[in-house]
C-alpha positions in Angstrom: 12.7 -24.4 65.2 15.3 -26.1 63.1 14.7 -28.9 60.7 16.0 -31.4 63.3 13.2 -30.4 65.7 15.6 -29.0 68.3 15.4 -25.4 69.6 19.1 -25.2 70.5 21.3 -23.3 68.0 23.5 -25.2 65.7 27.3 -24.7 66.3 28.2 -26.2 63.0 28.1 -22.8 61.2 29.4 -20.7 64.1 32.7 -18.8 63.9 34.8 -17.7 61.0 34.8 -19.4 57.7 37.6 -22.0 57.4 38.3 -21.7 53.7 40.2 -19.1 51.7 39.6 -20.8 48.4 39.0 -18.4 45.6 39.6 -18.8 41.8 42.6 -16.5 42.0 44.1 -18.6 44.9 43.6 -21.8 43.0 45.3 -20.3 39.9 48.2 -19.1 42.1 48.5 -22.6 43.7 48.6 -24.3 40.3 51.2 -21.9 39.0 53.4 -22.4 42.1 53.1 -26.2 41.8 54.0 -26.0 38.2 57.1 -23.9 39.0 58.1 -26.0 42.1 56.6 -29.5 41.5 58.3 -30.9 44.7 56.9 -28.2 47.0 55.1 -29.5 50.1 51.6 -28.5 50.9 52.8 -26.8 54.1 55.5 -24.8 52.2 53.0 -23.9 49.5 50.6 -22.5 52.1 53.4 -20.5 53.7 54.6 -19.1 50.4 51.0 -18.0 49.5 50.5 -16.5 53.0 47.6 -18.8 53.9 48.5 -19.0 57.5 47.6 -16.1 59.7 
């Protein structure tokens, strides 16, 4: 039984993890933003291959 008192499974933690955040990725993002200060979030993600 879960803490909530329900026997049904929680779907909150189901599926694949949604984050790819790692210290190496954060460093790469900061370097890219330093080199290209006007880059959009979308283009930054494309450049770092964050979309599958």
